[in-house]
C-alpha positions in Angstrom: 7.2 -1.1 -81.3 6.5 -1.3 -77.6 8.7 1.6 -76.7 7.0 3.6 -79.5 3.6 2.8 -78.0 4.8 3.7 -74.5 6.1 7.0 -75.7 2.9 7.8 -77.4 0.9 6.9 -74.3 3.1 9.0 -72.1 2.8 12.1 -74.5 -1.0 11.6 -74.6 -1.2 11.4 -70.8 0.9 14.6 -70.4 -1.5 16.6 -72.6 -4.6 15.6 -70.7 -5.9 17.0 -67.4 -8.1 15.0 -64.9 -11.1 16.7 -63.3 -13.0 15.2 -60.4 -16.3 16.4 -59.3 -16.7 16.4 -55.5 -19.7 14.6 -54.0 -22.2 16.9 -52.4 -21.8 17.0 -48.5 -24.5 15.2 -46.7 -26.7 17.2 -44.5 -25.5 16.9 -40.9 -28.0 15.2 -38.6 -27.8 16.9 -35.1 -28.6 13.6 -33.3 -25.9 11.9 -35.3 -23.3 14.5 -34.5 -24.2 14.5 -30.8 -23.9 10.7 -30.7 -20.4 11.0 -32.5 -19.3 13.5 -29.9 -20.4 11.3 -27.0 -18.6 8.2 -28.5 -15.5 10.2 -29.1 -15.5 11.4 -25.5 -16.1 7.8 -24.2 -13.2 6.7 -26.3 -11.0 9.3 -24.9 -12.0 8.5 -21.3 -11.3 4.8 -21.9 -7.9 5.5 -23.4 -7.1 7.8 -20.4 -8.2 5.1 -17.9 -6.0 2.6 -19.8 -3.1 5.0 -19.4 -3.7 5.5 -15.7 -4.5 2.0 -14.4 -1.1 1.6 -12.9 -1.2 4.9 -11.0 -1.9 4.9 -7.3 -5.4 5.7 -6.3 -6.7 6.9 -2.9 -7.8 3.4 -2.0 -4.5 1.8 -2.8 -2.6 4.6 -0.9 -4.9 3.9 2.0 -4.0 0.3 1.8 -0.3 1.2 1.6 -0.8 3.4 4.7 -2.4 0.5 6.6 0.4 -1.8 5.8 3.0 0.7 6.8 1.2 1.3 10.1 1.1 -2.5 10.7 4.7 -2.8 9.9 5.6 0.0 12.2 3.5 -1.6 15.0 5.3 -4.9 14.5 8.7 -3.3 14.5 7.9 -1.3 17.6 6.7 -4.4 19.5 9.8 -6.4 18.4 12.2 -3.6 19.4 10.3 -3.2 22.7 10.6 -6.9 23.4 14.4 -6.7 22.9 15.3 -3.3 24.4 13.1 -3.3 27.6 14.6 -6.4 29.1 18.2 -5.5 28.1 18.0 -1.9 29.5 16.2 -3.0 32.8 18.8 -5.9 33.2 21.7 -3.4 32.7 20.0 -1.0 35.1 19.6 -3.6 37.8 23.2 -4.8 37.3 24.5 -1.4 38.3 21.8 -0.7 40.9 22.1 -4.1 42.5 25.8 -3.5 43.3 25.1 -0.7 45.6 22.2 -2.6 47.3 24.2 -5.7 47.9 27.1 -3.9 49.2 24.9 -2.0 51.6 23.0 -5.0 53.1 25.6 -7.8 52.6 29.1 -7.2 53.5 30.6 -10.3 52.2 32.4 -9.9 48.8 31.5 -12.7 46.3 33.7 -11.9 43.4 34.6 -14.6 40.9 37.4 -12.5 39.5 38.6 -9.2 40.7 36.3 -7.3 38.3 33.1 -9.5 38.2 30.6 -9.5 41.1 28.4 -12.6 40.5 25.5 -11.2 42.6 25.3 -8.2 40.2 25.3 -10.4 37.2 22.6 -12.7 38.6 20.4 -9.7 39.6 20.7 -8.3 36.1 19.9 -11.5 34.3 16.9 -12.3 36.6 15.5 -8.8 36.4 15.9 -8.9 32.5 14.0 -12.2 32.3 11.4 -10.8 34.6 11.0 -7.7 32.4 10.8 -10.1 29.3 7.8 -11.8 31.0 6.2 -8.5 31.7 6.6 -7.4 28.0 5.2 -10.7 26.8 2.1 -10.3 29.0 1.7 -6.8 27.8 2.0 -8.0 24.2 -0.7 -10.5 24.7 -3.1 -8.0 26.2 -2.4 -5.5 23.4 -3.0 -8.2 20.7 -6.2 -9.3 22.3 -7.5 -5.7 22.4 -6.5 -5.3 18.7 -8.3 -8.4 17.8 -11.4 -7.4 19.7 -11.4 -4.0 17.9 -11.0 -5.6 14.6 -13.9 -8.0 15.3 -16.0 -5.1 16.4 -15.2 -3.2 13.2 -16.0 -6.3 11.1 -19.4 -6.5 12.6 -20.5 -3.1 11.3 -22.8 -3.3 8.4 -20.8 -1.2 6.0 -17.7 -3.3 6.6 -19.4 -6.8 6.0 -18.1 -8.3 2.8 -20.2 -10.3 0.3 -18.9 -13.7 -0.9 -16.7 -12.0 -3.5 -14.9 -9.8 -0.9 -16.5 -6.5 -1.7 -18.0 -4.3 1.0 -21.1 -2.1 0.6 -18.8 0.9 0.8 -16.5 -0.3 -1.9 -19.3 -1.3 -4.1 -21.2 2.0 -4.0 -21.3 3.4 -7.5 -23.0 6.5 -8.9 -24.4 6.3 -12.4 -25.1 9.3 -14.5 -27.2 9.3 -17.6 -25.8 11.1 -20.6 -29.0 11.9 -22.4 
């Protein structure tokens, strides 16, 4: 009985056609379409900004550049503190041999190959150059600190309690009306 009813229902449904009447299109309001367009553009801009948040900006590149410069300065000072005393000590080791041989005739050799006067002259001159480099480092760092303090006193570089400067807080607002 059920199968007969199902077959009858199926045959009846196959013979019928459905017709739907479309709703009349609402009249478009120009203010409404303008607002929809503005909202769509704002949504696109928001999604674009979400996509590009991890990209490097000019400010972050500038920060990276400052960091690289400070690293290069530190490396330069460190290498200068090592290389200058070593090179001056080696220079004086070779140069002192001819001076000592010219003014002092005695031969103070510990071994056949090592002249102790040349070694002492090289070490003492290297230590002297190390002190000179340290004094120059102190002078450079003092000058750098003074310039940083002077730059910090400028009005546009003064930060508020949240760490923002006037220059970084400057914003331009445009009205979309």
